[in-house]
C-alpha positions, -999 to +999 in steps of 0.1 A: +540+453-749+560+424-739+590+412-758+592+379-776+621+365-759+632+330-770+627+302-746+658+290-725+668+257-742+692+228-730+709+212-763+728+181-758+751+174-788+768+141-793+804+149-802+818+118-812+811+082-825+788+071-851+759+095-841+783+124-839+765+159-847+731+147-833+714+169-811+685+168-785+669+199-775+647+207-744+628+237-738+607+227-708+612+208-673+618+173-679+637+142-668+652+114-687+677+087-687+703+083-713+714+049-722+712+017-746+679+006-728+646+003-751+629+028-729+658+054-727+656+087-743+682+098-757+687+061-765+719+050-778+722+023-802+726-015-786+756-022-810+795-030-804+805+007-808+782+018-780+791-010-755+809+014-730+775+031-727+754+010-700+717+002-707+708+030-680+737+052-680+729+085-664+697+106-654+691+141-664+670+165-647+665+193-670+650+229-662+661+252-690+686+266-687+698+243-661+707+207-662+718+181-635+734+149-645+735+121-622+754+088-630+735+056-623+766+036-613+777+032-649+806+009-654+825+037-673+814+069-657+798+100-668+817+126-684+803+162-689+824+189-709+856+169-711 
């Protein structure tokens, strides 16, 4: 009988700022844009403490357990794992 293996998962965890600790989990193939824009997911707040995040900051191509990140010419750049 096949084993019930856990689904591959990509978890994005916010590590600083007012939303520190917030997690976004993805278990299936998807694409999304992180930013302050109303149509972004994950959407960051459009307030003074998040002004270094562009309205459309970076593009994520998620295919668990892999993820590709592409900066969308944001003014402050996109940093992954430090």
